C-alpha positions as CSV (number, residue, x, y, z in Angstrom):
1,M,106.6,105.0,116.0
2,E,105.3,101.5,115.9
3,Y,104.2,100.5,112.4
4,V,100.5,99.5,112.1
5,N,99.0,98.3,108.8
6,S,96.3,100.5,107.6
7,R,94.1,97.5,107.2
8,I,94.0,97.2,111.1
9,I,93.0,100.8,111.8
10,T,90.5,101.7,109.0
11,P,88.5,104.8,108.2
12,D,85.7,102.8,106.5
13,N,82.8,104.1,108.7
14,S,83.7,107.8,108.5
15,E,82.3,110.0,105.6
16,W,84.8,112.7,106.5
17,A,88.6,112.3,106.3
18,V,89.0,115.8,108.0
19,E,86.8,117.8,110.3
20,A,88.2,120.9,111.7
21,R,86.4,123.5,113.8
22,G,87.8,126.9,114.8
23,L,91.4,126.1,114.6
24,V,93.6,128.8,116.0
25,K,97.4,129.1,116.3
26,T,99.2,132.2,117.7
27,F,102.9,132.9,117.5
28,G,103.7,135.9,119.7
29,D,101.5,138.7,118.5
30,N,100.7,137.0,115.2
31,R,97.5,135.0,114.8
32,A,98.7,132.8,112.0
33,V,95.6,130.6,112.0
34,D,92.4,132.4,113.0
35,G,89.4,130.1,113.4
36,V,89.8,127.8,110.3
37,D,86.9,125.3,109.5
38,L,87.5,122.4,107.1
39,N,85.4,119.5,106.0
40,V,87.2,117.1,103.6
41,K,85.1,114.2,102.2
42,A,86.9,110.8,102.1
43,G,88.1,109.8,98.6
44,T,88.5,113.3,97.3
45,I,91.2,115.9,96.6
46,Y,90.7,119.1,98.7
47,G,92.8,122.1,97.9
48,V,93.8,124.9,100.4
49,L,94.6,127.9,98.3
50,G,96.4,131.1,99.5
51,P,99.5,133.1,99.2
52,N,102.7,132.8,101.4
53,G,102.0,133.6,105.0
54,A,98.3,132.8,104.8
55,G,98.5,130.1,107.4
56,K,98.2,127.0,105.1
57,T,101.3,125.2,106.4
58,T,100.4,125.9,110.0
59,T,97.0,124.4,109.5
60,I,98.4,121.3,107.9
61,R,100.8,120.8,110.8
62,M,98.0,121.1,113.4
63,L,95.9,118.5,111.5
64,A,98.9,116.2,111.3
65,T,99.6,116.3,115.0
66,L,102.9,118.1,114.4
67,L,101.6,121.3,116.1
68,R,99.1,121.7,118.9
69,A,96.3,124.2,118.3
70,D,95.8,127.0,120.7
71,A,91.9,126.6,120.2
72,G,89.5,124.6,118.2
73,S,89.4,120.9,117.4
74,A,90.2,118.6,114.6
75,K,89.3,114.9,113.7
76,I,90.9,112.6,111.2
77,F,88.5,109.9,110.1
78,G,86.6,110.5,113.3
79,Y,89.8,110.3,115.6
80,D,90.6,113.5,117.6
81,V,94.1,114.7,116.7
82,V,94.7,115.6,120.5
83,K,93.1,112.6,122.2
84,D,94.2,110.0,119.6
85,P,97.4,111.3,118.0
86,Q,99.0,107.9,117.6
87,I,96.0,106.5,115.7
88,V,95.9,109.6,113.5
89,R,99.5,109.3,112.7
90,Q,98.9,105.8,111.5
91,L,96.2,107.0,109.1
92,I,98.1,109.9,107.4
93,G,101.1,110.6,105.3
94,V,102.7,114.0,105.3
95,T,104.9,115.5,102.5
96,G,106.3,119.0,103.3
97,Q,107.4,121.9,101.1
98,Y,111.0,120.7,101.3
99,A,112.3,117.1,100.9
100,S,112.9,115.3,104.2
101,V,115.3,112.9,102.4
102,D,119.1,112.5,103.3
103,E,121.1,113.6,100.3
104,S,124.2,111.5,101.3
105,L,122.1,108.4,100.8
106,S,120.7,106.9,97.6
107,A,117.0,106.7,96.9
108,T,116.8,103.0,97.9
109,E,118.7,103.6,101.1
110,N,116.4,106.4,102.1
111,L,113.2,104.4,101.5
112,V,114.6,101.4,103.3
113,I,115.4,103.5,106.3
114,F,112.0,105.0,106.4
115,S,110.4,101.7,106.1
116,R,112.5,100.2,109.0
117,L,111.5,103.2,111.1
118,L,107.9,102.3,110.4
119,G,108.4,98.7,111.7
120,L,108.9,96.8,108.4
121,S,111.3,93.9,108.4
122,R,114.5,94.3,106.3
123,A,113.1,92.1,103.5
124,E,109.7,94.0,103.6
125,A,111.6,97.3,103.5
126,K,113.7,96.4,100.4
127,Y,110.5,95.1,98.7
128,K,108.6,98.2,99.5
129,A,111.5,100.5,98.3
130,T,111.6,98.7,95.0
131,E,107.9,98.9,94.5
132,L,107.7,102.7,95.3
133,L,110.8,103.6,93.1
134,E,109.1,101.8,90.1
135,E,105.7,103.5,90.9
136,F,107.3,107.0,90.8
137,G,109.7,106.3,87.9
138,L,112.9,106.4,89.9
139,T,114.2,102.8,89.3
140,E,117.0,103.8,86.9
141,A,118.2,106.3,89.6
142,A,117.7,104.0,92.7
143,K,121.4,103.7,93.6
144,R,122.4,107.3,92.6
145,P,123.3,109.8,95.5
146,L,120.5,112.2,96.0
147,K,122.8,115.2,95.7
148,N,122.7,114.4,92.0
149,F,118.9,114.3,91.9
150,S,116.9,117.1,90.2
151,G,114.3,119.0,92.2
152,G,111.5,117.0,90.6
153,M,113.1,113.7,91.5
154,R,113.6,114.7,95.1
155,R,109.9,115.8,95.4
156,R,108.8,112.4,94.0
157,L,111.0,110.4,96.4
158,D,109.6,112.5,99.3
159,L,106.1,111.7,98.2
160,A,107.0,108.0,97.8
161,A,108.4,108.0,101.4
162,S,105.1,109.3,102.7
163,L,103.3,106.5,101.1
164,I,105.2,103.5,102.6
165,S,102.4,102.7,105.1
166,H,99.6,103.1,102.5
167,P,98.0,106.0,104.4
168,P,94.2,106.7,103.8
169,L,94.9,110.4,104.0
170,I,97.9,112.3,102.5
171,F,98.8,115.8,103.3
172,L,100.7,117.5,100.5
173,D,102.1,120.9,101.5
174,E,102.8,122.8,98.2
175,P,103.9,119.6,96.5
176,T,105.1,121.0,93.2
177,T,106.8,124.2,94.5
178,G,109.9,124.9,92.3
179,L,109.1,122.1,89.8
180,D,109.3,122.6,86.0
181,P,105.9,122.3,84.1
182,R,106.7,118.8,82.9
183,T,107.5,117.4,86.3
184,R,104.6,119.3,87.8
185,N,102.2,117.4,85.4
186,Q,103.8,114.2,86.4
187,M,103.0,114.9,90.0
188,W,99.5,115.9,89.2
189,D,99.1,112.4,87.4
190,T,100.4,110.7,90.5
191,I,98.1,112.5,92.8
192,H,95.1,111.6,90.6
193,R,96.2,108.0,90.7
194,L,96.5,107.9,94.5
195,V,92.9,109.0,94.8
196,K,91.8,106.4,92.3
197,L,93.4,103.8,94.5
198,G,91.4,104.9,97.5
199,S,93.3,107.7,99.2
200,T,92.2,111.2,100.3
201,V,94.5,114.1,99.5
202,L,94.5,117.5,101.2
203,L,97.0,119.8,99.5
204,T,98.0,123.4,99.9
205,T,99.1,125.4,97.0
206,Q,99.6,128.9,95.8
207,Y,99.4,127.8,92.1
208,L,95.9,128.7,90.8
209,Q,96.2,126.1,87.9
210,E,97.1,123.3,90.4
211,A,94.0,124.0,92.4
212,D,91.9,124.2,89.2
213,E,93.4,120.9,87.8
214,L,93.3,118.8,91.0
215,A,90.8,119.8,93.6
216,D,87.3,118.6,93.9
217,R,86.7,121.4,96.5
218,V,88.8,124.5,97.5
219,A,89.1,126.5,100.6
220,V,90.5,130.0,99.9
221,I,92.6,131.0,102.9
222,D,93.9,134.5,103.6
223,R,95.6,136.0,106.8
224,G,94.7,132.9,108.7
225,Q,91.0,132.7,107.7
226,V,88.9,130.7,105.2
227,V,87.4,133.5,103.2
228,A,85.6,131.3,100.6
229,E,84.9,127.5,100.1
230,G,83.3,125.4,97.4
231,T,84.0,123.6,94.1
232,V,86.2,125.5,91.6
233,D,83.1,126.1,89.4
234,E,81.2,127.5,92.5
235,L,83.9,129.8,93.4
236,K,84.2,131.1,89.8
237,A,80.5,131.6,89.6
238,S,80.5,133.6,92.8
239,V,82.4,136.4,91.1
240,G,80.4,136.5,87.8
241,T,79.2,134.6,84.8
242,S,81.2,133.4,81.9
243,S,82.1,135.8,79.2
244,L,81.6,135.6,75.4
245,H,84.6,136.8,73.4
246,L,84.1,137.5,69.7
247,R,86.7,138.8,67.3
248,I,85.2,140.5,64.3
249,E,86.7,139.8,60.9
250,S,86.2,143.4,59.5
251,P,87.0,146.5,61.6
252,L,84.1,148.2,59.6
253,D,81.6,145.8,61.3
254,I,82.6,146.4,64.9
255,A,80.0,149.1,65.7
256,N,77.2,147.2,64.1
257,A,78.4,143.9,65.7
258,R,78.4,145.5,69.2
259,Q,75.0,146.9,68.8
260,T,73.7,143.6,67.6
261,I,75.3,141.8,70.5
262,E,73.9,144.1,73.1
263,Q,70.3,143.9,71.6
264,V,70.3,140.1,71.4
265,L,72.1,139.2,74.7
266,K,70.7,142.3,76.6
267,V,73.9,143.1,78.1
268,H,76.5,145.8,78.0
269,T,79.8,144.9,76.1
270,T,83.5,146.1,76.1
271,V,85.4,146.6,72.9
272,T,89.1,146.4,72.0
273,P,89.1,148.1,68.6
274,E,92.8,147.3,67.8
275,A,92.1,143.6,68.3
276,R,88.7,143.8,66.7
277,K,87.5,142.1,69.9
278,I,84.1,142.4,71.7
279,T,83.5,140.9,75.2
280,A,80.1,140.4,76.7
281,P,78.8,138.7,79.9
282,M,77.0,135.5,79.0
283,A,74.1,135.2,81.5
284,D,72.0,133.2,79.2
285,A,73.8,130.6,77.1
286,D,70.8,129.9,75.0
287,L,70.8,133.3,73.5
288,V,74.2,132.7,71.9
289,T,72.6,130.7,69.1
290,D,70.2,133.4,68.4
291,L,73.1,135.9,68.3
292,L,75.0,133.9,65.7
293,I,72.0,133.6,63.5
294,V,71.4,137.4,63.6
295,L,75.1,138.2,62.9
296,R,75.0,135.9,59.9
297,E,71.8,137.5,58.6
298,K,73.5,140.9,58.9
299,G,76.6,139.7,57.0
300,I,78.9,140.2,60.0
301,H,81.6,137.6,59.9
302,L,83.5,136.3,62.9
303,A,87.2,135.6,62.9
304,E,87.1,133.9,66.3
305,L,84.6,133.0,69.1
306,S,85.3,131.6,72.6
307,V,83.7,131.4,76.0
308,Q,85.7,131.9,79.1
309,K,84.9,131.3,82.7
310,P,86.2,133.6,85.5
311,T,89.6,132.5,86.7
312,L,90.7,131.5,90.2
313,D,92.9,134.5,90.3
314,E,89.8,136.7,89.7
315,V,88.1,134.8,92.5
316,F,90.9,135.5,95.0
317,L,91.3,139.1,93.8
318,T,87.6,139.8,94.2
319,I,87.4,138.1,97.8
320,T,90.7,139.5,99.2
321,G,91.5,142.5,97.2
322,R,94.8,141.1,96.1
323,S,96.4,138.5,93.9
324,V,97.2,135.0,95.3
325,E,100.8,135.5,94.1
326,D,101.2,138.5,96.3
327,D,103.9,137.7,98.9
328,E,103.4,140.9,100.9
329,S,103.0,138.9,104.2
330,K,105.3,136.2,105.2
331,V,104.9,136.8,109.0
332,S,103.3,133.5,109.8
333,D,106.1,131.6,108.1
334,K,108.8,133.5,110.0
335,S,106.8,133.1,113.3
336,Y,106.4,129.4,112.7
337,K,110.1,128.9,112.2
338,L,110.9,130.8,115.4
339,E,108.4,128.6,117.2
340,E,109.9,125.5,115.7
341,A,113.4,126.5,116.8
342,R,112.1,126.8,120.4
343,Q,110.7,123.2,120.4
């Protein structure tokens, strides 16, 4: 592919980095993607959340021109992925679930090869490799064979390779799969930094915390369909309000405390006697101040108080009837691999 600097083909006049309508992909009898719509605003992080086999990777590959949709349409910064695939490829970077690097070569050699394939001169390729290795904290390991790299180091190198041409849009397909918590946090910091520098990121994940931490908006996808979409707070609010958790200091006060809480907040509560804990829906936050005053007047002392929002796991469970970690269906993944083998 001929290298074209992203300053020549620019997305400056487009508000939307990704516009997808009714994307469909079928593998045999399996409808892996079944009418997916996505709108990703430029300069944001957009998360596609779902379990294995939900159709996330297949969707990414269609948007990245790596797989042709059976139906529907998609545009990247206004360019159609079918009519203008060469332009689209100059505007994107793609990092898959598994590193595309050559383990027999060093980190520097891998980046130089990728840069040369993108049209950079030998000098430019070496400069770019050095720059990216420093950015991703891999300078000390630059000459080490990749077979000696940890999983986290390989993932960082793979992401570095996808950024050689400074793409305005970056697709990250489960970028932290298999990483330890420390390395995962480092990747999150890098992703935040990319957006601050002007990139748009569309990432797929099955990690609830990752979507919660990174995404400005989230699409929940299940069995090939988008079943919910919005900000993380909107999705959480859709399944209920925040809850108030109070731990009572004395077990003798639990009954009185429960009655007081229900009267002041005008809600029904649940009690865990062994933990001296009372949980109540918090529909009106202003009433919490009144509650604390009444509890103090009655001499009921609190050992602990906290407010908790619904979790993304509760969102997914409510919408789909199963947890996002449920791997009960991997059909689309297997079908995709069969289709890839035929190509």
